[in-house]
C-alpha positions in Angstrom: -50.5 -1.1 65.2 -52.3 2.3 65.3 -55.8 2.9 64.1 -54.4 5.0 61.3 -52.2 2.3 60.0 -55.0 -0.3 60.2 -57.3 2.0 58.2 -54.6 2.6 55.6 -54.0 -1.2 55.3 -57.7 -1.8 54.8 -57.9 0.8 52.1 -54.8 -0.5 50.4 -56.1 -4.1 50.4 -59.5 -3.0 49.3 -57.9 -1.2 46.4 -55.9 -4.2 45.4 -59.1 -6.4 45.6 -61.2 -4.0 43.5 -58.5 -3.6 40.9 -58.5 -7.4 40.2 -57.3 -8.7 36.9 -57.8 -5.3 35.2 -54.9 -3.9 37.2 -52.5 -6.4 35.5 -53.0 -4.5 32.2 -50.9 -1.5 33.3 -49.1 0.1 36.2 -51.0 0.3 39.5 -51.1 3.8 41.1 -50.3 3.6 44.8 -49.5 6.2 47.5 -46.7 5.9 49.9 -49.1 5.1 52.8 -50.7 2.3 50.8 -47.4 0.8 49.9 -46.3 0.8 53.6 -49.5 -0.7 54.8 -49.3 -3.6 52.3 -45.7 -4.4 53.1 -46.2 -4.2 56.8 -49.0 -6.7 56.7 -48.4 -9.2 53.9 -44.7 -9.4 53.2 -43.1 -12.9 53.7 -41.1 -11.8 56.7 -44.2 -10.6 58.4 -46.1 -13.8 57.6 -43.2 -15.9 59.1 -43.3 -13.7 62.3 -47.1 -14.2 62.6 -46.6 -17.9 62.5 -43.9 -17.8 65.2 -46.3 -15.7 67.3 -48.9 -18.5 66.8 -46.3 -21.1 67.9 -45.6 -19.1 71.1 -49.4 -18.9 71.8 -49.6 -22.7 71.4 -46.7 -23.1 74.0 -48.8 -21.1 76.5 -51.6 -23.5 76.1 -49.2 -26.4 76.6 -47.8 -24.9 79.8 -51.2 -24.1 81.1 -52.1 -27.7 80.9 -49.8 -28.5 83.8 -52.2 -26.6 86.1 -55.5 -27.9 84.8 -57.3 -31.1 85.6 -56.7 -34.2 83.6 -59.4 -36.8 83.0 -58.7 -40.3 81.7 -61.2 -43.0 80.8 -60.1 -46.6 80.6 -61.9 -50.0 79.9 -60.1 -53.3 79.8 -60.8 -57.0 79.7 -57.9 -59.2 80.9 -57.6 -63.0 80.4 -54.4 -64.1 82.2 -52.4 -67.2 83.2 -49.3 -67.1 85.4 -46.6 -69.3 86.9 -47.3 -69.6 90.6 -43.7 -70.3 91.6 -42.2 -67.4 89.6 -44.1 -65.1 91.9 -42.2 -66.4 94.9 -45.3 -68.1 96.4 -44.8 -71.6 97.8 -48.0 -73.2 99.2 -47.8 -76.2 101.4 -49.3 -79.3 99.9 -52.2 -81.0 101.5 -51.5 -84.7 102.5 -53.1 -87.1 100.1 -53.5 -84.4 97.4 -51.2 -83.5 94.6 -49.1 -80.3 94.9 -50.4 -77.1 93.4 -49.8 -76.9 89.7 -47.2 -74.4 88.5 -49.7 -73.0 85.9 -52.5 -71.1 87.4 -55.5 -69.5 85.6 -56.9 -68.3 83.5 -57.9 -65.3 85.6 -60.5 -62.9 84.2 -60.6 -59.2 85.1 -62.9 -56.6 83.6 -62.4 -52.9 84.4 -64.1 -49.7 83.4 -62.6 -46.7 85.2 -62.5 -42.9 85.2 -59.4 -41.2 86.6 -59.3 -37.5 87.5 -56.2 -35.7 88.6 -55.8 -32.1 89.7 -52.6 -30.2 90.9 -53.5 -28.1 93.9 -50.2 -26.4 94.7 -47.3 -26.2 92.1 -45.5 -22.9 92.1 -42.9 -24.1 89.5 -45.6 -25.0 86.9 -47.3 -21.6 87.5 -44.1 -19.8 86.9 -43.4 -21.8 83.8 -46.8 -20.8 82.4 -46.0 -17.2 83.2 -42.7 -17.5 81.4 -44.4 -18.9 78.3 -46.8 -16.0 78.4 -43.9 -13.6 78.4 -42.4 -15.6 75.5 -45.6 -14.9 73.6 -45.3 -11.2 74.3 -41.7 -11.4 72.9 -43.0 -13.2 69.8 -45.6 -10.5 69.2 -43.0 -7.8 69.6 -40.8 -9.7 67.1 -43.8 -9.7 64.7 -44.0 -5.9 65.2 -40.2 -5.6 64.4 -40.7 -7.6 61.2 -43.6 -5.3 60.3 -41.6 -2.2 61.0 -38.7 -3.4 58.9 -41.0 -4.3 56.0 -42.6 -0.9 56.2 -39.2 0.8 56.1 -38.0 -1.3 53.2 -41.2 -0.5 51.3 -41.0 3.2 52.1 -37.4 3.4 50.8 -38.3 1.5 47.7 -41.2 3.8 47.1 -38.9 6.9 47.6 -36.4 5.5 45.1 -39.2 5.0 42.6 -40.4 8.6 43.2 -36.9 9.8 42.8 -36.6 7.9 39.5 -39.9 9.5 38.4 -38.5 13.0 39.3 -35.3 12.3 37.4 -37.2 11.2 34.4 -39.2 14.4 34.4 -36.1 16.4 34.8 -34.5 14.7 31.9 -37.6 15.3 29.8 -37.5 19.0 30.7 -33.8 19.0 29.8 -34.5 17.6 26.4 -37.3 20.1 25.8 -34.9 23.0 26.7 -32.2 21.6 24.5 -34.5 21.3 21.6 -35.8 24.8 22.1 -32.2 26.1 22.2 -31.4 24.1 19.1 -34.3 25.8 17.3 -33.1 29.2 18.5 -29.6 28.5 17.2 -30.9 27.4 13.8 -33.0 30.6 13.7 -30.0 32.7 14.5 -27.9 30.9 11.9 -30.6 31.5 9.3 -30.7 35.2 10.3 -26.9 35.4 9.8 -26.3 36.4 13.4 -24.8 33.1 14.6 -22.2 30.7 13.2 -22.7 27.0 12.3 -20.7 26.0 15.4 -23.5 27.2 17.7 -26.0 25.0 15.9 -23.6 22.0 16.2 -23.2 22.6 19.9 -27.0 22.8 20.3 -27.5 19.6 18.4 -24.9 17.9 20.6 -26.8 18.9 23.7 -30.0 17.5 22.2 -28.3 14.2 21.5 -26.8 14.0 25.0 -30.2 14.9 26.5 -31.9 12.0 24.6 -29.2 9.6 25.9 -29.8 10.6 29.5 -33.5 10.4 29.0 -33.2 6.8 27.9 -31.2 6.0 31.0 -33.7 7.8 33.2 -36.6 5.9 31.7 -34.9 2.5 32.3 -34.1 3.5 35.9 -37.7 4.4 36.4 -39.0 1.1 35.1 -36.4 -0.8 37.2 -37.4 1.1 40.3 -41.1 0.2 39.7 -40.2 -3.5 39.5 -38.1 -3.3 42.6 -41.0 -1.7 44.5 -43.4 -4.4 43.4 -40.9 -7.0 44.5 -40.5 -5.3 47.9 -44.3 -5.4 48.4 -44.5 -9.0 47.4 -46.6 -8.2 44.3 -46.3 -9.5 40.8 -43.3 -7.7 39.2 -44.9 -8.0 35.8 -47.5 -5.5 36.9 -45.2 -2.7 38.2 -46.5 0.1 40.4 -46.9 3.7 39.4 -46.1 6.0 42.3 -48.9 8.5 43.1 -46.8 10.7 45.4 -44.1 13.0 44.2 -41.0 14.1 46.2 -43.0 16.8 47.9 -41.6 18.5 51.0 -43.7 16.6 53.5 -43.3 13.1 52.0 -42.3 10.5 54.5 -43.8 12.2 57.5 -44.9 10.3 60.6 -46.1 10.9 64.2 -42.6 11.0 65.5 -41.5 14.2 67.3 -38.7 16.1 65.7 -37.0 17.4 68.9 -34.3 15.2 70.3 -35.6 14.6 73.9 -39.1 14.1 72.7 -38.1 11.8 69.9 -35.9 9.6 72.1 -38.7 9.3 74.8 -41.2 8.5 72.1 -39.0 5.8 70.6 -38.4 4.1 73.9 -42.2 3.8 74.3 -42.8 2.6 70.7 -39.8 0.5 69.6 -40.9 -3.1 69.3 -37.3 -4.3 69.6 -37.2 -2.9 73.2 -40.5 -4.4 74.0 -39.4 -7.8 72.8 -36.1 -7.6 74.7 -37.9 -6.5 77.9 -40.3 -9.5 77.5 -37.3 -11.8 76.9 -35.6 -10.5 80.0 -38.7 -11.0 82.1 -39.1 -14.5 80.7 -35.5 -15.4 81.6 -36.1 -14.2 85.1 -39.4 -16.2 85.3 -37.6 -19.3 84.0 -34.9 -18.9 86.7 -37.6 -18.6 89.4 -39.5 -21.6 88.0 -36.3 -23.7 88.3 -35.7 -22.5 91.8 -39.3 -23.2 92.8 -38.9 -26.8 91.8 -37.4 -27.3 95.3 -40.8 -26.5 96.8 -43.3 -29.3 97.5 -46.2 -29.7 95.2 -49.6 -31.1 96.1 -51.8 -33.2 93.8 -55.2 -34.7 94.3 -56.6 -37.6 92.3 -59.8 -39.7 92.2 -60.3 -43.1 90.5 -63.9 -44.4 90.1 -64.9 -47.5 88.2 -66.4 -51.0 88.0 -64.2 -54.1 88.7 -65.0 -57.7 88.4 -64.4 -61.0 86.5 -67.1 -60.0 84.1 -68.9 -56.7 83.4 -72.1 -58.3 84.5 -70.9 -59.1 88.1 -68.6 -56.0 88.5 -68.9 -53.8 91.5 -68.0 -50.1 92.0 -64.6 -49.4 93.5 -62.8 -46.1 94.0 -59.5 -44.6 95.1 -59.0 -41.1 96.5 -55.5 -39.8 96.9 -53.8 -36.6 98.2 -50.1 -36.7 97.4 -47.4 -34.3 98.6 -44.1 -34.5 96.7 -41.0 -32.9 98.0 -37.9 -32.9 95.7 -34.8 -33.4 97.8 -31.6 -34.1 95.7 -31.3 -34.4 91.9 -27.5 -34.6 91.7 -27.2 -30.8 91.6 -28.6 -30.6 88.1 -31.1 -28.0 89.3 -28.4 -25.8 90.6 -26.6 -26.0 87.3 -29.8 -25.0 85.5 -30.3 -22.1 87.8 -26.7 -20.9 87.1 -27.2 -21.3 83.4 -30.5 -19.3 83.5 -28.8 -16.6 85.6 -26.2 -16.1 82.9 -29.0 -15.8 80.4 -30.7 -13.1 82.6 -27.5 -11.1 82.7 -27.0 -11.5 79.0 -30.5 -10.2 78.3 -29.9 -7.3 80.7 -26.8 -6.3 78.7 -28.8 -6.5 75.4 -31.6 -4.4 76.8 -29.2 -1.7 78.0 -27.3 -1.7 74.7 -30.6 -1.5 72.8 -31.6 1.6 74.7 -28.3 3.2 73.7 -28.8 2.1 70.1 -32.3 3.6 69.9 -30.9 6.9 71.3 -28.1 6.8 68.7 -30.5 5.9 65.8 -32.9 8.7 66.7 -30.2 11.3 67.1 -28.6 10.2 63.8 -31.9 10.4 62.0 -32.6 13.9 63.4 -29.1 15.0 62.2 -29.7 13.7 58.7 -33.1 15.3 58.6 -31.7 18.7 59.6 -28.9 18.4 57.2 -31.2 17.3 54.4 -33.5 20.3 55.0 -30.5 22.7 54.8 -29.4 20.9 51.6 -32.9 21.3 50.2 -32.9 25.1 51.0 -29.6 25.5 49.2 -30.6 23.3 46.3 -33.9 25.3 45.8 -31.9 28.5 45.7 -29.4 27.0 43.3 -32.2 25.8 41.0 -33.8 29.2 41.0 -30.4 30.8 40.1 -29.7 28.2 37.4 -33.1 29.0 35.7 -32.3 32.7 35.8 -28.8 32.0 34.3 -30.4 30.1 31.4 -32.9 32.9 30.8 -30.2 35.5 30.9 -27.8 33.5 28.7 -30.6 32.9 26.2 -31.4 36.6 26.0 -27.7 37.4 25.4 -27.5 34.8 22.7 -30.8 36.0 21.1 -29.6 39.6 21.0 -26.2 38.6 19.5 -24.2 39.8 22.5 -22.7 36.4 23.1 -22.5 33.0 21.5 -24.4 30.0 22.7 -21.5 28.6 24.7 -22.9 30.6 27.6 -26.3 29.0 27.0 -24.7 25.6 26.9 -22.9 26.3 30.2 -26.1 27.6 31.8 -27.9 24.6 30.5 -25.4 22.3 32.2 -25.7 24.2 35.4 -29.4 23.8 35.3 -29.1 20.0 34.8 -26.9 19.8 37.9 -29.1 22.1 39.9 -32.2 19.9 39.1 -30.3 16.8 40.2 -29.2 18.5 43.4 -32.8 19.5 44.2 -34.0 15.9 43.6 -31.2 14.5 45.7 -32.0 16.9 48.5 -35.7 16.1 48.4 -34.9 12.4 48.5 -32.5 12.9 51.4 -35.1 14.7 53.4 -37.8 12.0 52.7 -35.3 9.2 53.5 -34.3 10.9 56.7 -38.0 11.1 57.7 -38.4 7.4 57.1 -35.3 6.6 59.1 -36.6 8.8 61.9 -40.0 7.0 61.8 -38.2 3.6 61.9 -35.9 4.7 64.8 -39.1 5.9 66.7 -40.9 2.7 66.0 -43.7 4.1 63.8 -42.5 3.2 60.3 -45.9 1.7 59.7 -47.5 5.2 59.9 -45.3 6.8 57.3 -47.3 8.7 54.7 
């Protein structure tokens, strides 16, 4: 995570904390950067990935234990009887005396000991620890993948909410224009320069504009609820987007040239880091299994007091240096090596395919971005011309040169042009988010 994303997350969480219960009274204003920061750090998927990363770290601690010394303390008091003849001991009897009794004892034994063991040379255990460390790196990369996916989902949900806001504003403007044209038609009718049909057409357009406004308002409210749900927040307190569909919305640190963007993505994609770590772990596991053939050396020491009673116990000790050389295990080890080798080759295929997938995703996002920018340029020109058409048709209707059918047609063209402009802006912003995700920096979208 970059310093910028950390700072944005801190600001977003601080805003949520300061808002407190008062924020529940109405919509909460939030920027795109704040929404992305919240989703990439506290969504359920990210929380699960964090727990899995902690599990992987715990496995590293477990594997490291095979290389560290172990210390055991033990104290015991034994009161024991035994059958002499079951031990295979036959003692000759002494003439004139009865034979030894079968039941012997009780025998008392008091022990208090401290045992220390330390592996000196165990290559297999060292490689297993290294493999677990690589597994932890893979888990951290998976956590980054979850964070990136959550950031992308939040960014797209935010853009849909911003689009719904833009559509609602466009429908409000459409209604205002329709009402103004209705007033003009009524004035023309009163002046005797326009027939009743023109007023009827204008009123029909007003009724249609009111209907689309209701639909747009409902879509806006649903988009707010969906955004809150994506962020893991209370849907009953929906979010009000603070950013409009401006030209630069959805920008990130990703380069926009194809070679630079692909190289940037290969350096930043968490999926590739995770797969590289899993490949290295598979290779380390294979080496660890092969190294089990090597001898390993252990040293141990055993100190303590031994006697029939603790009061008359004496110090005893045992020092040991053991060398263990595995010889034959029924070829199970060879089977495990073959299995691990197949896993290595499988991971190599996945890594190669992932590199190609990253290249394709970046290239596709750049194509969509270029296409969206061209669409936006065309839509902006179309919107300008549609506004001019409405103005000219209105002037013609006012001067009595034409009926308001031209105004109605121009009004319809303006509605379509506004929708095309909104769709183009949404397409550009969505393409920028897709490019940021393909480059591995969706958490930096703003």
